[in-house]
N, C-alpha and C positions, 0 to 999 in steps of 0.2 A: 790828684787823680793821676798824677805825674807817673807812678809805679803801676798803674792798674789799666787794664784794657776796655774795662767796663767795671759795674759796681762790684763784681764777684769774681774777678778772674785777673790775676796779676801779671805783670810783665815778664819775660823771659831773663831779665836783669835780676828781676826778684828771687825768682825760682833759682837762679843761678846763687844768688846770696844765701837763700836758704840752704841749698845742698852743702855749699861751701862751709858755711857755720855748721852745720850739724857733721859734717865729716872731717871738720878741722883740714880744709883743703883749702889752698890759695887764700889764707885768713886777710892778706895784705887787701886783696880786693874787696872785701865786704867791709862797710862803713863799720865805724867803731861803735855806734849806737844801735847797730840791727841786732837786736835779739841777744838775749843771753841763755847760756845751757840750764837747762831747769834738772834738777836732782833731788832726792828727798832731804839733802842736806839745806836746801834754799827754798824749798818749794814753798811753806809757810810764809817767811820773810818778803818772798817775792809776791805772793798774794796779797798781804798786808800791804805793800807798797802800791799795787795796784788799785786796793780798795781805796786807799788815801788818795792818790791822785784822782782818780773817778770822783770821788767827794768833793774835792777840790775844784774841779773841771766844774761839776755841777753847779757848785755856789758862784762861781764867775760867770755862767753862762746860762741864766736862768730862763730866757728867752727861747733857748734851742732844747732845753729840757720841757717847757711847757708845750711847744710845737709838738714834740715827740709823744708826750702823754696825750695831747689832744689828738693825735694820729690812731692811739690805741683806740679811743673811744668810740 
């Protein structure tokens, strides 16, 4: 929660990073691993990457997955 004010609101710092990334402004102030531009050329490969990483995380964290599934019931 370092970059969030609460569960749904991020800090001004994160907002600045988003704007800087989207607007290609002060790019050196944005962490290198903070988001990537999504364009028609890379959307499918990016979605595949997200899905693969989510699947891997789920396999590595079965207790958390079970906890969330139990919340839904």
